[in-house]
Steps between C-alpha positions, in 0.01 A plus 500: 500500500869508419666826391813505284704810414778472246760760398277787609640845431334843562666838468376849584730719292854390590386350825476119495209416731533127411811354348458157344296350783411126524264369767262206554219511758349159593132427509353611834817668616517815714810685362654828627680745274734674743737787430567871539318775312586489137601135494232405249262303712187712441580518128515118487169470689329745271617322182366170638167677571479654151523856633833552321680340214861385460742617223589133449456163663220254574239452769287179501225364723491122506705503176269742314623838379361760743636799303241432225227583745395832663477544875123418503559169330769365732270427797741670736400658831703808594525662847656843519687659786237779548193278484336680200152438645206691361412758763140536395430122525437294809739217592245252349479691167881540482545122519212442261633753242720259299212250473245760392713633212588163349369434144139391496592151368698412816334732754335328798141576587428728797445219743834339409680835522364564852596146606850540366550840670374356830737208464795739448413733783475196731843391366663829586300514829325825424142397419380723789626806305315441177287812522776743591698730271883492459535825698349319799764221499849476647796459267529129569130448433524692165784281391309180578200634308729580205628140511139364512414714193804361310390144588139558393561418134668174599843598356744239382782722633505752789746783487561743793710811475635611843165391646588602860727794432251765604426343842665535834742232628258319730223473238755389235616214723139383566412512130820312400388209721145525370612499133713192556202318651263626228733377225510155646116492470460644151826360352508739202834572336603833664781752463549797730747788477671632814816676610440375851736204551320377816170497312648294212672250728197451722230463229648355179573144391790634299664846479637665182758764589538765234740789440546734201256307280655159559438202719779453754364182664191278514442270797313412807512760785756272676712484181525871434565585865748224595668456155496833320634460145646849471624793711187689416272228634701469824486872547138546413350210693567510872726754670864446415836632609714559195876536526752566214765232531783348297573135447881451499727211580199286586377740760219754521641834601344824624726804496786257438431289811417138453163404646433175675269374223555261208520631144341173382694496177385847400717653228766757603403865472256758631176358649207591719441318831128463580381403848146507635473720812388213715788277371770726652595337831617737765763424771763650721796680355749274319260214431397570143599609150397864546530744789311819556349748745128516584369844405122465557256232621122462458315221672164358401359167616763224508734695257740784538622683188841644540702741286863401509796692359754244372868550566705557196580759238149510349321635813205274399182500711274191491177403668450152654205328666603317818305316774472678833688233699777754528389859517720725284593855605638789293882492526522125540783332299379182331609233260284378211503165321272415206308175549392495135609721212524525122760648269413668171710675235547867575339605170177305568 
């Protein structure tokens, strides 16, 4: 099932939740909508589901107008952040619910319903919990049951709104891997909303980065991380050092001093220099573009994270991630040289 969104706009009062959004989701794709709170990602998901309506624009499924149909007619499975399981029903009955309330003309008989529920509980690896109630399950188990319930009606599209947001970090990581494996088996067109960049990059085929009701970039996880299209994408995905610089006389300057990096034809004027924390190479004094003094160091595993006060008029403090082949100490004077970097206009 392909999904196409064209010129979609939605306002709440003066606030534009969606501002002329265009998006195409391929058949069988697992797509992540990634962005901060208020970026429009959940509003877009709800409009696709039929739980909300746009002020203008189009939504189509396989070329057919989806906005002419209500939520119940779109054959969409929806998984909420907080599970929304029925507390008075067993796990089995929660999964069976959508099948039992279907119109009589399409409803399966009892034997077929029970077979379908068993198949789904096997799929999410929780068949042994079929007689328990939601209160007797862990958070991760509840979310897997919520997903099984959404799949029970054999949806053409699966939508997930912050599906792992209420879980602790370890369980989230386990479920991310599980969802990726599950999607490769069921192969239903799926969209999930998240503000967790690691989750989006690890699970999705493609990532849609949103901000202020607009799409900033669409691409594979590698594309949006390694080739961010805007300053916002660079700053939001991954951990970046951002320095206010000026491009003048063919050089990139910080506090008036020319840095040992190429301007790459960037237009003269104020700019922002973006560097990933792990792309800042550290060396002895006098060997790089920037110099500074180590203020604080935290070590974990093979990495040490250091706060460094740069020399210059701005008194800028940055954080870098460096290997532990050279142990840093507070008070050390070091030089820094970007291995990779990007320049964006100052107003971006």
